[in-house]
C-alpha positions as CSV (number, residue, x, y, z in Angstrom):
1,M,60.3,136.9,44.7
2,P,63.8,137.2,45.9
3,R,65.3,140.5,47.1
4,S,68.2,142.1,45.1
5,A,71.7,142.3,46.4
6,S,71.2,146.0,47.0
7,S,68.1,145.5,49.1
8,R,69.7,142.9,51.7
9,P,70.6,144.4,55.2
10,T,74.2,145.5,55.5
11,P,76.0,143.5,58.0
12,P,77.4,145.7,61.2
13,R,80.9,146.9,61.0
14,G,83.4,146.8,63.9
15,K,83.4,144.8,67.0
16,P,79.8,143.3,67.6
17,R,78.1,144.6,70.6
18,F,77.9,142.7,73.7
19,D,74.4,142.4,75.1
20,D,74.0,141.9,78.9
21,D,70.4,140.8,77.9
22,E,71.5,137.9,76.0
23,S,70.8,134.6,77.6
24,T,74.0,133.0,76.7
25,Y,77.4,134.3,75.2
26,L,79.4,131.1,74.4
27,K,82.5,132.8,73.3
28,R,83.4,134.4,76.7
29,D,81.4,131.9,79.0
30,R,83.4,128.9,77.7
31,H,86.4,130.0,79.6
32,R,85.0,130.5,82.9
33,P,86.2,127.7,85.6
34,R,83.3,125.7,86.7
35,L,83.0,123.0,89.5
36,I,81.9,119.6,88.4
37,A,78.3,119.0,88.7
38,E,77.5,117.0,91.8
39,D,76.0,114.2,89.6
40,A,78.8,114.1,87.3
41,R,80.6,111.4,89.3
42,D,78.7,108.0,90.0
43,A,79.6,105.6,92.8
44,V,82.2,104.0,90.6
45,D,84.1,106.8,89.3
46,G,83.8,109.1,92.3
47,V,87.0,109.8,94.3
48,A,86.6,110.6,98.0
49,D,89.2,112.8,99.8
50,G,91.6,112.6,96.9
51,D,92.4,113.7,93.3
52,R,92.5,110.1,92.0
53,W,92.2,106.4,93.1
54,S,95.4,104.8,94.3
55,T,97.4,103.7,91.1
56,W,99.0,100.8,93.2
57,D,96.9,98.2,91.3
58,Q,97.7,99.7,87.7
59,S,101.3,98.7,88.1
60,S,102.4,95.1,87.5
61,P,104.5,93.2,90.3
62,A,107.6,93.9,88.2
63,E,106.6,97.7,88.4
64,R,106.4,97.7,92.1
65,G,109.2,98.1,94.7
66,P,111.3,95.3,96.2
67,V,109.2,93.0,98.6
68,P,108.5,92.9,101.4
69,H,106.9,96.1,100.9
70,P,107.5,98.4,103.9
71,D,104.8,98.6,106.6
72,W,104.2,102.3,106.2
73,L,103.3,102.0,102.4
74,V,99.6,102.1,101.7
75,T,98.7,99.3,99.3
76,E,94.9,99.1,100.0
77,L,92.9,99.3,96.9
78,A,90.4,101.5,98.4
79,A,93.1,104.4,98.9
80,T,93.0,107.6,97.2
81,D,96.0,109.9,96.2
82,L,95.8,113.6,97.1
83,E,98.3,116.0,95.5
84,L,99.6,118.4,98.0
85,G,101.9,120.7,95.9
86,I,105.2,120.5,94.0
87,L,108.6,119.8,95.7
88,K,110.9,120.5,93.0
89,T,111.0,121.3,89.3
90,G,113.8,120.2,87.0
91,K,114.7,120.3,83.3
92,E,113.7,116.4,82.9
93,A,111.0,116.0,85.5
94,D,109.0,117.7,88.2
95,V,108.4,116.2,91.7
96,F,105.1,116.4,93.5
97,L,103.9,115.6,97.1
98,L,101.1,113.1,97.4
99,R,99.3,111.5,100.3
100,R,97.9,108.1,99.7
101,G,95.5,107.3,102.3
102,V,92.4,105.2,102.9
103,P,89.2,107.5,103.2
104,E,87.7,107.7,106.9
105,T,90.9,106.0,108.4
106,A,94.1,106.9,109.9
107,R,95.9,104.9,107.3
108,S,98.1,107.2,105.0
109,C,101.6,107.7,103.7
110,L,103.5,110.6,102.1
111,L,105.1,109.9,98.4
112,A,107.1,111.7,96.1
113,A,105.6,111.4,92.6
114,K,108.4,112.3,90.1
115,R,106.8,113.0,86.5
116,Y,109.0,113.2,83.4
117,R,107.8,116.0,81.4
118,S,106.1,115.6,78.1
119,A,108.3,115.6,74.8
120,E,107.5,119.2,73.9
121,H,108.7,120.5,77.1
122,R,111.5,118.1,77.9
123,Q,115.1,119.4,78.1
124,F,117.2,116.5,79.0
125,H,120.7,117.5,80.4
126,R,123.4,116.1,78.2
127,D,121.3,113.0,77.3
128,V,123.3,111.9,74.5
129,E,126.3,111.2,76.5
130,Y,124.2,109.2,78.9
131,L,122.3,107.2,76.4
132,D,125.4,105.7,74.9
133,G,125.1,102.5,77.0
134,R,121.4,102.0,76.5
135,R,120.7,101.2,73.0
136,V,118.0,98.8,72.3
137,R,117.7,95.8,69.7
138,E,115.3,97.4,67.5
139,S,117.2,99.9,65.3
140,R,113.9,101.8,64.4
141,I,113.8,102.6,68.0
142,N,117.3,103.8,68.1
143,R,116.8,105.9,65.2
144,A,113.9,107.6,66.6
145,M,115.6,108.3,69.9
146,A,119.0,109.6,67.8
147,N,116.9,111.8,65.8
148,R,114.8,113.3,68.8
149,T,111.5,112.9,67.0
150,T,108.3,113.2,69.1
151,V,108.1,109.3,69.4
152,G,111.8,109.2,70.1
153,R,111.6,111.8,73.0
154,E,108.8,109.9,74.5
155,L,110.7,106.7,74.3
156,I,113.8,108.4,75.9
157,A,111.4,109.7,78.9
158,Q,110.3,106.0,79.2
159,Q,113.7,104.7,79.1
160,W,115.1,107.3,81.8
161,A,112.2,106.6,84.1
162,T,112.6,102.9,83.7
163,A,116.4,103.1,84.3
164,E,115.9,105.3,87.5
165,F,113.2,102.7,88.9
166,A,115.5,99.9,88.1
167,A,118.5,101.5,89.7
168,L,116.5,102.5,92.9
169,C,115.5,98.8,93.3
170,Q,118.8,97.5,93.0
171,L,120.5,100.0,95.3
172,H,117.6,99.7,97.9
173,L,118.3,96.0,98.0
174,A,122.0,96.4,98.2
175,G,121.7,98.6,101.2
176,V,122.4,101.9,99.7
177,P,120.3,104.7,101.4
178,V,117.8,105.7,98.5
179,P,114.0,106.5,98.6
180,Y,112.3,103.4,98.6
181,P,110.9,102.9,95.1
182,V,107.2,102.4,95.4
183,Q,106.1,102.0,91.9
184,I,106.3,103.0,88.3
185,L,103.5,103.8,85.9
186,G,104.5,105.0,82.4
187,T,107.0,108.2,83.0
188,E,105.7,108.7,86.7
189,I,107.7,107.2,89.5
190,L,106.3,107.1,93.0
191,L,108.8,107.1,95.8
192,E,109.2,107.4,99.6
193,F,109.0,110.9,100.7
194,I,112.1,111.9,102.6
195,G,111.2,114.5,105.1
196,D,109.1,115.2,108.0
197,P,105.5,114.0,108.7
198,D,104.1,117.6,108.0
199,G,105.4,117.4,104.4
200,T,108.7,119.5,105.0
201,A,111.3,118.0,102.5
202,A,114.6,117.0,103.8
203,P,117.2,119.6,102.4
204,R,119.8,118.9,99.9
205,L,123.4,118.5,100.9
206,A,124.3,121.7,99.3
207,E,121.6,123.4,101.4
208,T,123.4,122.3,104.5
209,R,126.4,123.7,106.4
210,P,127.8,120.7,108.2
211,S,131.2,120.9,110.1
212,G,133.4,119.0,112.4
213,D,132.3,115.7,113.2
214,D,129.1,116.1,111.3
215,L,131.1,116.7,108.2
216,V,133.3,113.9,108.7
217,A,130.3,111.4,109.2
218,L,128.5,112.6,105.9
219,W,131.9,112.1,104.0
220,E,132.3,108.5,105.6
221,Q,128.6,107.7,104.6
222,L,129.1,109.0,101.0
223,V,132.5,106.9,100.5
224,A,130.6,103.8,101.7
225,M,127.7,104.5,99.3
226,L,130.2,105.1,96.4
227,R,131.9,101.9,97.2
228,T,128.8,99.8,97.1
229,M,127.7,101.4,93.7
230,A,131.1,100.7,92.2
231,R,131.0,97.0,93.6
232,L,127.6,96.9,91.5
233,G,129.3,98.4,88.3
234,L,127.4,101.5,88.7
235,A,128.2,105.4,88.7
236,H,125.6,107.9,89.5
237,G,126.6,109.9,86.6
238,D,125.9,113.4,87.8
239,L,126.7,113.3,91.4
240,S,126.8,116.5,93.2
241,A,125.8,117.9,96.5
242,Y,122.4,118.8,94.8
243,N,121.6,115.2,94.3
244,M,121.8,113.9,97.9
245,L,119.4,114.8,100.8
246,V,120.2,115.0,104.4
247,H,117.7,113.6,106.7
248,Q,118.4,113.1,110.6
249,G,122.1,113.0,109.9
250,Q,121.8,110.5,107.0
251,L,122.7,111.0,103.4
252,V,120.1,109.8,100.8
253,L,121.1,109.6,97.2
254,I,118.4,110.8,94.7
255,D,118.0,111.7,91.0
256,L,119.3,108.5,89.3
257,P,117.7,108.6,85.8
258,Q,121.3,108.9,84.2
259,V,122.7,106.1,86.4
260,I,125.7,104.6,84.4
261,D,126.7,100.9,83.8
262,I,130.5,101.2,84.2
263,I,131.2,98.4,82.1
264,A,128.7,98.7,79.4
265,H,129.0,102.5,78.8
266,P,132.2,103.5,76.7
267,R,133.0,106.3,79.0
268,G,132.0,104.6,82.2
269,A,135.4,105.2,84.1
270,D,135.1,108.9,83.2
271,F,131.8,109.1,85.0
272,L,133.2,107.4,88.0
273,E,135.9,109.9,88.2
274,R,133.7,113.0,87.6
275,D,131.5,111.9,90.5
276,A,134.4,111.3,92.9
277,A,136.0,114.7,91.8
278,N,132.7,116.6,92.3
279,V,132.0,115.5,95.6
280,S,135.7,115.7,96.9
281,R,135.5,119.4,95.9
282,W,132.6,120.1,97.9
283,F,133.7,118.5,101.0
284,T,137.1,120.1,100.7
285,A,135.6,123.5,100.3
286,R,133.6,123.1,103.6
287,G,136.8,122.3,105.5
288,L,137.0,118.5,105.7
289,R,140.9,118.1,105.4
290,D,141.0,120.2,108.7
291,H,138.6,117.9,110.8
292,R,139.4,114.6,109.2
293,P,141.1,111.8,111.2
294,A,144.4,110.8,109.8
295,S,143.1,107.7,108.3
296,L,140.6,109.5,106.2
297,T,141.4,110.8,102.8
298,V,139.6,113.2,100.6
299,D,141.9,113.1,97.7
300,P,140.0,112.6,94.4
301,A,142.7,110.6,93.0
302,A,142.9,108.2,95.9
303,L,139.0,107.9,95.8
304,V,138.9,107.2,92.1
305,A,141.6,104.4,92.5
306,E,139.4,102.9,95.4
307,L,136.3,103.0,93.4
308,R,138.1,101.5,90.2
309,Y,139.3,98.6,92.4
310,E,135.7,98.1,93.7
311,A,134.5,98.2,90.2
312,R,137.1,95.6,88.9
313,L,138.3,98.3,86.4
314,S,142.0,98.0,87.8
């Protein structure tokens, strides 16, 4: 005979009591960190001396850097990638330090892994003005990117990564000092690490205090770099002392997701002029006018005129 409602036990009020004698307590226990069980990885999936197997074979030949690949680059399929820490954080992407090496050998290299952020965490810096010259054929894709839908933002990230990788390959082949572009996989670009063998990254130009002949030498390198880019019809688009590294006295250009096709972009010449003005101001503020030879100019207008000539804009 069923019991009446009044005879049923009354459920306890308030917070349930935690009992240490209970064998399990799932609500609390599920958040505790655990090591992977020793038998969780088999001989195929296990990764020795790394966080993942090398992704080299996951990129197609068109998604790898220019050939011949440099001797220092590890391309063996038995290699693993070990993440060593973060090098740089940014609004669009973060850069991590990786060591790619073959386990139980001395064969290894340091790489910089630039990973564009997921759609919900991305804040592209003035992306509208940079994307004007990068429209694709399919109108629905253009609409998605213009409306900044979740899919559209993912497409923008892929487009930025692809544009940067293509620009790095083109500039490397043209002799412009950039990190060697190793490969691209989705929205991750693997690059040559610019720095010391112990993992100390080269400083940005803005973090250095060059003077005298050193300042003049860096300016001459920069002008040669900009001339070559203009000849290729390209402008950095966001050039500053923060987008160049100085390694062993050599300028190295970095951060090229917003690279501008001067001809295709409706405001390409404006970006060219802005790049020239930004770097001219930085070098002038460091006293370049006081140390330069008579034949060396740091006037932004003169530099712009020279770059426009190289780009065949005038």
